[in-house]
DRENDO-1510 file (C-alpha; in Angstrom, 1 decimal, always signed):
<recs>
REC; n; res; u; v; w
REC; 1; MET; -29.9; -16.1; -40.4 .
REC; 2; ASN; -31.0; -19.7; -40.0 .
REC; 3; ILE; -32.8; -19.9; -36.6 .
REC; 4; ILE; -32.6; -23.7; -36.4 .
REC; 5; GLU; -28.8; -23.5; -37.0 .
REC; 6; GLN; -28.5; -20.9; -34.2 .
REC; 7; LEU; -30.6; -23.0; -31.8 .
REC; 8; ASN; -28.2; -25.9; -32.5 .
REC; 9; TRP; -25.3; -23.5; -32.0 .
REC; 10; ARG; -26.4; -22.5; -28.5 .
REC; 11; TYR; -25.7; -24.5; -25.4 .
REC; 12; ALA; -25.6; -24.0; -21.7 .
REC; 13; THR; -22.2; -22.2; -21.6 .
REC; 14; LYS; -20.1; -23.3; -18.6 .
REC; 15; VAL; -17.0; -21.1; -19.1 .
REC; 16; PHE; -17.4; -17.5; -20.2 .
REC; 17; ASP; -14.6; -15.4; -21.6 .
REC; 18; LYS; -14.2; -12.7; -19.0 .
REC; 19; THR; -12.5; -10.3; -21.4 .
REC; 20; LYS; -15.4; -10.1; -23.8 .
REC; 21; LYS; -18.3; -7.7; -23.1 .
REC; 22; ILE; -21.6; -7.3; -24.9 .
REC; 23; SER; -21.9; -3.9; -26.6 .
REC; 24; ASN; -24.4; -1.4; -25.2 .
REC; 25; GLU; -26.3; -1.5; -28.5 .
REC; 26; ASP; -26.7; -5.3; -28.4 .
REC; 27; PHE; -27.6; -5.3; -24.7 .
REC; 28; ALA; -30.2; -2.7; -25.3 .
REC; 29; GLU; -31.7; -4.9; -27.9 .
REC; 30; LEU; -31.7; -7.9; -25.5 .
REC; 31; LEU; -33.5; -5.8; -22.9 .
REC; 32; GLU; -36.1; -4.7; -25.5 .
REC; 33; SER; -36.7; -8.3; -26.4 .
REC; 34; PHE; -37.4; -9.0; -22.7 .
REC; 35; ARG; -39.8; -6.1; -22.6 .
REC; 36; LEU; -41.7; -7.3; -25.6 .
REC; 37; THR; -42.2; -10.9; -24.4 .
REC; 38; ALA; -45.7; -12.3; -24.3 .
REC; 39; SER; -47.3; -13.0; -20.9 .
REC; 40; SER; -50.6; -14.3; -19.7 .
REC; 41; LEU; -53.2; -11.6; -19.8 .
REC; 42; GLY; -50.3; -9.2; -20.7 .
REC; 43; PHE; -49.6; -8.7; -17.0 .
REC; 44; GLN; -45.8; -8.9; -17.0 .
REC; 45; HIS; -45.9; -8.9; -13.2 .
REC; 46; TYR; -42.1; -9.4; -12.9 .
REC; 47; GLU; -38.9; -7.4; -13.0 .
REC; 48; LEU; -35.4; -8.0; -14.4 .
REC; 49; LEU; -32.4; -7.2; -12.3 .
REC; 50; VAL; -29.2; -6.4; -14.2 .
REC; 51; ILE; -26.4; -7.1; -11.7 .
REC; 52; GLU; -23.6; -4.8; -12.8 .
REC; 53; ASN; -21.7; -4.4; -9.5 .
REC; 54; PRO; -18.9; -6.9; -9.5 .
REC; 55; GLU; -18.9; -7.0; -5.7 .
REC; 56; ILE; -22.5; -8.0; -5.6 .
REC; 57; ARG; -21.9; -10.7; -8.2 .
REC; 58; GLN; -19.1; -12.0; -6.1 .
REC; 59; ALA; -21.4; -12.0; -3.1 .
REC; 60; LEU; -24.0; -14.0; -5.0 .
REC; 61; LEU; -21.5; -16.6; -6.1 .
REC; 62; PRO; -21.6; -18.9; -3.0 .
REC; 63; PHE; -25.4; -18.8; -3.1 .
REC; 64; THR; -25.3; -20.0; -6.7 .
REC; 65; TRP; -23.5; -23.2; -6.0 .
REC; 66; ASN; -20.2; -21.4; -6.9 .
REC; 67; GLN; -21.1; -21.5; -10.6 .
REC; 68; LYS; -18.5; -19.2; -12.1 .
REC; 69; GLN; -20.9; -18.0; -14.8 .
REC; 70; THR; -22.3; -15.7; -12.1 .
REC; 71; THR; -19.1; -13.6; -12.0 .
REC; 72; ASP; -17.5; -14.3; -15.4 .
REC; 73; ALA; -20.2; -13.7; -17.9 .
REC; 74; SER; -20.5; -10.2; -19.5 .
REC; 75; HIS; -23.9; -9.7; -17.8 .
REC; 76; TYR; -25.7; -11.4; -15.0 .
REC; 77; LEU; -29.5; -11.2; -15.0 .
REC; 78; VAL; -31.9; -12.1; -12.2 .
REC; 79; PHE; -35.6; -12.6; -13.1 .
REC; 80; CYS; -37.8; -11.8; -10.2 .
REC; 81; CYS; -41.6; -12.2; -9.7 .
REC; 82; LYS; -43.6; -9.8; -7.7 .
REC; 83; ASN; -44.8; -11.5; -4.5 .
REC; 84; ARG; -48.4; -10.7; -4.8 .
REC; 85; LEU; -51.1; -9.4; -7.0 .
REC; 86; THR; -53.5; -6.7; -5.7 .
REC; 87; GLU; -56.7; -5.2; -6.8 .
REC; 88; ASN; -54.7; -2.0; -7.4 .
REC; 89; ASP; -52.4; -3.9; -9.7 .
REC; 90; ILE; -55.4; -5.0; -11.8 .
REC; 91; ASP; -56.8; -1.5; -11.9 .
REC; 92; ASN; -53.5; +0.0; -12.9 .
REC; 93; HIS; -53.1; -2.6; -15.7 .
REC; 94; VAL; -56.5; -1.8; -17.1 .
REC; 95; LYS; -55.8; +2.0; -16.9 .
REC; 96; TYR; -52.5; +1.4; -18.7 .
REC; 97; ILE; -54.2; -0.5; -21.5 .
REC; 98; SER; -56.6; +2.4; -21.9 .
REC; 99; LEU; -53.8; +4.9; -22.0 .
REC; 100; VAL; -51.6; +3.0; -24.5 .
REC; 101; ARG; -54.5; +2.1; -26.9 .
REC; 102; ASN; -56.1; +5.5; -26.5 .
REC; 103; GLN; -59.4; +3.8; -25.6 .
REC; 104; PRO; -62.0; +5.0; -23.1 .
REC; 105; ILE; -61.6; +3.3; -19.7 .
REC; 106; GLU; -65.2; +2.1; -19.9 .
REC; 107; LYS; -64.2; +0.0; -22.9 .
REC; 108; VAL; -61.4; -1.7; -21.0 .
REC; 109; LEU; -63.1; -2.3; -17.7 .
REC; 110; PRO; -64.7; -5.6; -18.8 .
REC; 111; TYR; -61.1; -6.9; -19.3 .
REC; 112; GLY; -60.4; -6.1; -15.7 .
REC; 113; GLU; -63.4; -8.2; -14.7 .
REC; 114; ARG; -62.2; -11.0; -16.9 .
REC; 115; ILE; -58.9; -11.0; -15.0 .
REC; 116; ARG; -60.8; -11.0; -11.6 .
REC; 117; ASN; -62.9; -14.0; -12.8 .
REC; 118; PHE; -59.7; -15.8; -13.9 .
REC; 119; LEU; -58.2; -15.3; -10.4 .
REC; 120; LYS; -61.4; -16.2; -8.5 .
REC; 121; GLY; -60.9; -19.3; -6.4 .
REC; 122; MET; -57.1; -19.2; -6.7 .
REC; 123; THR; -55.0; -19.3; -3.5 .
REC; 124; GLU; -52.2; -16.8; -3.0 .
REC; 125; LYS; -49.8; -19.7; -3.8 .
REC; 126; ASP; -51.7; -20.5; -7.0 .
REC; 127; VAL; -51.5; -16.8; -8.1 .
REC; 128; PHE; -47.7; -16.6; -7.4 .
REC; 129; GLU; -47.1; -19.9; -9.3 .
REC; 130; TRP; -49.1; -18.5; -12.3 .
REC; 131; LEU; -47.2; -15.2; -12.1 .
REC; 132; SER; -43.7; -16.8; -11.7 .
REC; 133; ASN; -44.4; -19.2; -14.7 .
REC; 134; GLN; -44.6; -16.1; -16.9 .
REC; 135; VAL; -40.9; -15.4; -16.1 .
REC; 136; PHE; -39.9; -18.5; -17.9 .
REC; 137; ILE; -41.6; -17.3; -21.1 .
REC; 138; ALA; -39.4; -14.1; -20.9 .
REC; 139; LEU; -36.3; -16.3; -20.1 .
REC; 140; GLY; -36.9; -18.5; -23.2 .
REC; 141; ASN; -37.5; -15.6; -25.5 .
REC; 142; LEU; -34.4; -13.8; -24.3 .
REC; 143; MET; -32.3; -16.9; -24.7 .
REC; 144; THR; -33.5; -17.3; -28.3 .
REC; 145; VAL; -32.8; -13.7; -29.2 .
REC; 146; CYS; -29.3; -14.2; -27.7 .
REC; 147; ALA; -28.7; -17.3; -29.9 .
REC; 148; ILE; -29.8; -15.4; -33.0 .
REC; 149; LYS; -27.2; -12.7; -32.2 .
REC; 150; ASN; -24.4; -15.2; -31.4 .
REC; 151; ILE; -24.5; -14.3; -27.8 .
REC; 152; ASP; -24.0; -17.2; -25.3 .
REC; 153; THR; -26.2; -17.9; -22.3 .
REC; 154; CYS; -26.5; -20.2; -19.3 .
REC; 155; ALA; -29.8; -20.3; -17.5 .
REC; 156; ILE; -29.3; -20.9; -13.8 .
REC; 157; GLY; -31.9; -22.4; -11.5 .
REC; 158; GLY; -29.4; -23.7; -9.0 .
REC; 159; PHE; -29.3; -20.9; -6.5 .
REC; 160; GLU; -30.7; -20.0; -3.0 .
REC; 161; PRO; -33.5; -17.5; -3.5 .
REC; 162; GLU; -33.7; -16.5; +0.2 .
REC; 163; LYS; -30.0; -15.6; +0.2 .
REC; 164; TYR; -30.4; -13.7; -3.0 .
REC; 165; ILE; -33.2; -11.7; -1.4 .
REC; 166; ASN; -30.9; -10.7; +1.4 .
REC; 167; VAL; -27.9; -9.8; -0.8 .
REC; 168; LEU; -30.0; -7.8; -3.3 .
REC; 169; VAL; -32.3; -6.3; -0.6 .
REC; 170; LEU; -35.5; -7.5; -2.3 .
REC; 171; LYS; -37.7; -8.0; +0.7 .
REC; 172; GLU; -38.9; -4.4; +0.8 .
REC; 173; LEU; -39.4; -4.5; -2.9 .
REC; 174; GLU; -41.6; -7.6; -2.5 .
REC; 175; LEU; -39.7; -9.4; -5.2 .
REC; 176; THR; -38.7; -13.1; -5.3 .
REC; 177; PRO; -35.9; -14.3; -7.6 .
REC; 178; VAL; -37.2; -17.1; -9.9 .
REC; 179; VAL; -34.3; -17.9; -12.3 .
REC; 180; CYS; -31.0; -16.3; -13.4 .
REC; 181; LEU; -29.3; -15.9; -16.7 .
REC; 182; ALA; -25.6; -15.5; -17.4 .
REC; 183; VAL; -25.1; -13.7; -20.8 .
REC; 184; GLY; -21.8; -13.2; -22.7 .
REC; 185; TYR; -19.4; -15.1; -24.9 .
REC; 186; ARG; -18.0; -18.6; -24.6 .
REC; 187; SER; -14.4; -19.2; -23.7 .
REC; 188; ALA; -12.3; -21.3; -26.0 .
REC; 189; GLU; -11.6; -23.4; -22.9 .
REC; 190; ASP; -15.2; -24.5; -22.5 .
REC; 191; THR; -15.2; -28.1; -23.8 .
REC; 192; TYR; -19.0; -28.3; -23.8 .
REC; 193; GLN; -19.2; -26.4; -27.0 .
REC; 194; HIS; -17.6; -29.3; -28.8 .
REC; 195; VAL; -20.0; -32.1; -27.6 .
REC; 196; ASN; -23.2; -33.1; -29.4 .
REC; 197; LYS; -26.4; -31.4; -28.2 .
REC; 198; VAL; -28.6; -34.0; -26.4 .
REC; 199; ARG; -32.2; -33.7; -27.4 .
REC; 200; LYS; -34.9; -36.3; -27.7 .
REC; 201; PRO; -36.0; -37.2; -31.3 .
REC; 202; MET; -39.1; -35.5; -32.5 .
REC; 203; GLU; -41.2; -38.7; -32.5 .
REC; 204; LYS; -40.6; -38.9; -28.8 .
REC; 205; MET; -41.8; -35.4; -28.1 .
REC; 206; MET; -44.7; -34.8; -30.5 .
REC; 207; ARG; -48.0; -36.4; -30.9 .
REC; 208; ILE; -50.6; -35.6; -33.6 .
REC; 209; VAL; -54.1; -35.8; -32.2 .
</recs>
């Protein structure tokens, strides 16, 4: 598998084939790639909503600028960030590291202090921005894995988060939608698959220092 060829193959799919569904095996692999994504300080302070209910997907459509990928793709994913980070969250993160690595909690406690020092002086808005930025790492990783597996995607930032919160009942869960991803297979009717990919040349994007 040539990764560069696959990245050239992928594009923001505008029209999905509603009759084609991702297999359970492939989708499980996509979810695992999401889980394994890197994040700052390993926090992963976000959740992925897999919107399976067709009525809910239809309800989200008008709040997604009527982009049909919302309803037509095999799967529709909503990446959400948790609204706030508490001392308890930090303590639980440290305890989980201790458990997974089978290390005494005393050995991991300094990492918790490192996190607290990193957050010191940040406003609540700063912390949320830092946390929500991690979501885009997960998004990019998942889109790359999809391309490798010949699964089409369309990242969707054009939506109304507050309306999504209402439809998906996220207020009590303290989650905020950050970005969405339609996943499935391109329709033969999607003309965008036949146009050249528009990317800047490398010399316009890279500088050796």
